[in-house]
N, C-alpha and C positions, 0 to 999 in steps of 0.2 A: 414423092409419094408420102402419105401418112401411113405408117406401118406399125402394127402391134404384134409383138412376139409374145406368145402365151407360153410361159414356162421359162424362168430365168436360171435354169441349171446350166450345165456346161455348154451344150449346143445352143440353147436359147441366148445365152450371154455372148457367145462368140458371134453368132449371126446378128444379134442386136447391135453389138459394137461395130461390126463391119457395115451394116446398113446405115448407121449413124455417120460413120466415117465417109460413106458414099454420098452424104448430103441429104439423106432422107430423114424426115421427122419421125423418129422412132421412139416407141415406149415399150418397156418390158412389163408384162403383167404376170404377177405371181401371188399366190395366197399366203406365202411366208412373209409376214410383216417385217421381221428383223432383216431379212434379205432385201426387201424393198427399201427399207430405211437406209441400209448400208450403201446400196447403189445410188440412191439420191444424194447421200452425203459425199461419197468418194468416187463415184463412177464405177465402171467395170474394168478390172485389170485382167489383161490376157497375157499369159506367159508363153513365149515360144522360144525354146532354147535359152539363150542368155538374154534375150530381149523381152522387156516388159512394156506393154502399151496400156495407158489409162485413157478410157473414152468416157466422156460424160453422156449418159443416157438416162432419160426419164424413166421412172419405175412407179408402178401403182398396184395396189391390191383391189382397186375399185374401177372396173372397166367403164362404168357409167360416167365416171369423171372425164373420160377420154372422148367418148362419143364415136360416131361412125368414122371409120378409117378406110383407106384404099385397099389394104391387104392385111389379113390376119394370118400369122404363121404359127402353127402349133408345134411345140417341142416338149410336151409333157410326156410322162410315162404312159404307155398304152392303156393301163387300167384307170388312168385319170382322164382319158380323152372325152368320155361322155360328159362328165361333170364340168370339164374345162370348156367344152363346146357350149353348154348351157350358160356358164358364167360369162362367156364372150359375146352373148347376144347383143348387148348394147354397142358393140364395136362393128357390127355387120349391117350394112345397108344393101340396097338392090344391086349396087355395082361393086361391092367388096369381093375381092379374091380371098377365098378361104382355103388355106393350104396346109397340108400335112407333109412334113419331111421327116417323120418319125420312123423308128425301126418297126419291122414287122409287117404283117398283112392284115388289113381290116380296119385301119384307122380312117381311111377314106369313106368306108361304108358308114361308120359312126357319124362322121361329119355330114354326110349326105342324108342322114336321118334327121338332122337338126336344121340344115340349111338346104336351099335349092341345089340339087346335084350339079347343075350346069355352072354354079359358082365355085365348085370345089376343084382344087388342083392337088394332085398327089405326086410324090416323088421320093427320091432317096438322096442322101448325101454321103460322100466318102471322106468328109472331114471328121475328125475325132476330137473329143474334149474330155477333160477331167476337172472336177471341182476341187480346188485347193483350199477354199475357205469362202466366207461370205463375200460375194462380189469379186472373187478372184478365181480364175480358171486357167488351165493349161490347154494349149491348142497344138498337140504334138504331131497330128497328122493333117495335112492339107490335101484335099482331093476334089474331084468334080461333084457337082450337084446336078441331078437330072430330074426333070418334072414334066408333067403333061396334064391334060384335062381328065377329070374323073369320068365325066359324061359329056356327050355331045361331040361336035367336031371342031369347036372353036378353040384355038390355042392362044387367044389374045390375052387371057388372064395369066396364063403361065409365062407368056413372053414378057409381060409387064413385070412380074415378080423376078424372073431370071435377069432382066436388065438391071433391076434394083440391086440384086445380089452382086452382079458384075461390077456395078459402080463401087462396091465396097472391096473390090480386089479379089473376089472369089470366083472361080469358074462355075458357070451355070448354063445349062443347055436345055432346050425344050425338045421332047420327042413325042410322037404320037403314032402308035399306041405306047403308053408308058408302063403298062402292067408287066411286060417281059423284063423291063429294067428293075422293077420292084422285086420280081422273083429272083433275078440275079443277085441282088443284095440280100434277099432272104436266104438264099442258098449259102452265101458267105457267112451270114450270121448263124445259121443253123449248124454249120460245120465248125465254127470257131468260138462262139460265145460260151456254150456249155462246156466245151472241152477245156477252155481256159479257166472257167469258174471252178470246175470240179477238181482241177489239178493244181490251180494256183500259178499256172505258167503264163508268162508274158508272151506277146505275139511271136517274137523270134524263136523262143524256146519250143513253141508248138510245132513249127516246121523243121527245126533242127533235130528234134528227138525222133528217132526212126519210127517207133511204135505210134506216137501221137501224130506224126506226119501221115501215116497210113490211115489212122482213124479219121482224121480231118478229111482226107481224100474220099474215103468210103462213105462218110456221112454226106459229103457234097454230092457224090454220084447218086446216092439214094434220093436226095431232094431234087436233083436234075430229072430223074426218071418221073417224079411226080409232076414237075413243071411241064415236061413233054407230053404227059398224058392229058394235061389241061389244055394243050394246044399251043404252048409257047415253044418257039424254036430256040433251044439253048443247047450249046455243045458242051458235053460233060468234060472233056479234056481241057477245053478253053477255060472253064470255070475252075477246075482243079489247079491249073497252072497259074491263073490269075490270083487265086486265093493264097497259094504259097508264095507268090511274088510279093503280094501285099503284106503278108506276115513277116517276110524277111525284111522288107523296107521299114516296117513299123518297129522292129527291134524290141526295145524294152517297154513299149506301150502296153497298157493293161486294158483288156476288153471291158466293155460296159457291164457285162454280167459278172465279171470278176470284181469290178468295183462295187456292184450290188452285194455280192457275197461279203466282201470286206467291210461294208457298211451295215450289214445285217438287214438289208432292204429286200422287199419282194422283187422278183425278177419279171422280165417280159417273156418268159418261156412260152406262155400261152399263144402269143402272136408270132412266135418264131418257130421253134420245133413243133409246137402245138398246131400251128397252121399247116405245116408239112404233113403231120399225122392226119389231121382232118381231111385234107385234100387227098392224101394217099388212100384213106379208107373209102372216100367217095369214088375214087377212080379205080379201086382194086389193085393198087400198087403196094407191095410190101414195104414197110418202113420200120424195121425192127430197131435200127440204131436211133433214129429220131424219137421213136416211142420210148426207148430206154432212157434217153436224155430227159424227156419230159418227166418220167417217173422219178428219176434220180433227183432232179431239181425240185420237183414237188415234195419229195421226201425231206430234202434239206429245208424247204420253206415250212413244212408242217411242224418239224421239231422246234422251230423258232417262233411258232404262232403267227406266221405270215400269210396263211391261206385265208 
């Protein structure tokens, strides 16, 4: 396949390198010209433990120079999805799979507003990454990627993309319906990202500290109640146990929102806890913890001029 990965940050670089290793003609698309130049000069370096892997991957800031590809995978921050979708138009033809494996709820709706909904694939990944420098990223957490069709009943596009990701040695599965899986990841993120960011705690510390352990659990249960009100069958205790197990295994890994705080960047709170709050209000489910996290993070962004 010819595959374009839009967004050459941590996750985009990790997936771009794996897709290229799997034998697919891959290009990273990013608006940051110094990053594009560095990747073209030296490839993508992925650090996992003591191992470093350098993969040659093409990169560009001009999608028109690439032309139509078989699949476009978006890994930009949620607040850049609209502009990235517009930028990527030259990459998309009638048979192109347009996929979001981003954090949060609502990226698929944005893509479906730009491209035919039946071409859109949405999903989640439990891989984690950290930017270490230009063209250099860490891949501390390896996990499954789940995806499915945004609209319609054909899983063909999702299956093609999942197979390509599998060729690169990462686990990828197709499910239909996929929205319950997106909500499961959303619950995880709502419970762990702002708690990590606002305390500075790494993953293992969140679950080891008694008070934070309970706050993570309570926030997750609140989000599960919203998901159930929406009609998704999600078991609260299963989610709580899974979240704490993941935190324990992740150890010293730093959550993406904590990385945003440390870098002084705008966060994705609007599509994480913000999505829980909006859905909770629509369904009449109380969400005081998620609402408080939105307000706290928005306050942090405000004093730094990030809103």
